[in-house]
C-alpha positions as CSV (number, residue, x, y, z in Angstrom):
1,M,-4.8,-6.6,5.9
2,A,-4.2,-3.7,3.6
3,N,-6.0,-1.3,6.1
4,S,-3.2,-2.3,8.8
5,S,-0.7,-2.3,6.3
6,L,-1.3,1.7,5.6
7,I,-1.3,2.2,9.5
8,F,2.3,0.4,9.7
9,E,3.7,2.4,6.6
10,T,2.3,5.9,8.1
11,A,3.9,4.9,11.5
12,L,7.4,3.7,10.0
13,V,7.6,6.9,8.7
14,A,6.7,9.1,11.6
15,L,9.1,6.8,13.4
16,I,12.2,6.8,10.7
17,S,11.4,10.9,10.6
18,Y,10.2,12.0,14.2
19,V,12.6,9.7,16.3
20,Q,16.1,11.6,17.4
21,P,18.6,8.1,17.0
22,F,16.7,7.4,13.7
23,E,16.9,11.1,12.5
24,V,21.0,11.1,13.2
25,G,21.9,7.4,12.1
26,L,19.7,7.9,8.7
27,G,20.3,11.5,8.1
28,T,16.7,12.5,8.0
29,R,14.9,15.7,9.3
30,A,11.9,16.1,10.9
31,V,8.9,17.2,8.6
32,A,6.7,20.0,9.7
33,S,3.4,18.6,10.5
34,P,1.3,20.2,7.8
35,H,3.5,18.7,5.0
36,F,3.3,15.4,6.7
37,A,-0.4,14.8,7.8
38,I,-2.0,16.8,5.1
39,P,-1.6,15.5,2.0
40,A,-0.7,11.9,3.4
41,F,-4.2,11.9,4.7
42,S,-5.8,12.6,1.6
43,F,-4.3,9.9,-0.2
44,F,-4.9,7.6,2.6
45,A,-8.3,8.3,2.4
46,L,-9.0,8.1,-1.2
47,I,-6.9,4.9,-1.2
48,F,-9.2,3.2,1.9
49,F,-12.4,4.5,0.0
50,Y,-11.6,2.8,-3.1
51,D,-10.6,-0.2,-1.7
52,E,-13.7,-0.7,0.6
53,V,-16.0,0.2,-2.6
54,R,-14.2,-2.5,-4.6
55,K,-15.0,-4.8,-2.0
56,I,-18.7,-4.0,-2.1
57,F,-18.9,-4.6,-5.6
58,I,-17.0,-7.7,-5.4
59,R,-19.1,-9.3,-3.0
60,K,-21.9,-8.5,-5.1
61,G,-20.4,-10.5,-8.3
62,I,-19.6,-13.5,-6.6
63,E,-21.9,-16.5,-6.7
64,K,-21.4,-19.9,-5.4
65,T,-22.9,-22.7,-7.4
66,V,-24.7,-25.7,-6.2
67,D,-21.4,-28.0,-7.2
68,G,-19.2,-25.6,-5.4
69,R,-17.7,-23.6,-8.3
70,I,-17.3,-20.1,-8.1
71,L,-18.9,-17.8,-10.8
72,Y,-17.6,-14.2,-11.1
73,H,-20.3,-11.5,-12.1
74,G,-19.3,-8.3,-13.2
75,W,-16.5,-6.5,-14.3
76,L,-14.6,-5.4,-11.2
77,A,-15.3,-8.8,-9.8
78,R,-13.8,-10.9,-12.7
79,N,-10.9,-8.4,-13.3
80,T,-9.6,-6.9,-9.8
81,Y,-10.5,-10.2,-7.6
82,W,-7.2,-12.4,-7.0
């Protein structure tokens, strides 16, 4: 879900910035591609890498007991799992 949200957000910004009717209607202007893609992609890659590593550690820290209870081992599983 988070990955599709990041892609949707990037597509929405591109739509608002580069499609002529939206530019005129919202009063925006096109951003030069080096300023749009380079800084934004580095943050996207950082957030994606963080989330994937967090999920790996959470999966290793969850254990189901015989009676159906779930135990959370490790700091990441206890504090960042919903």
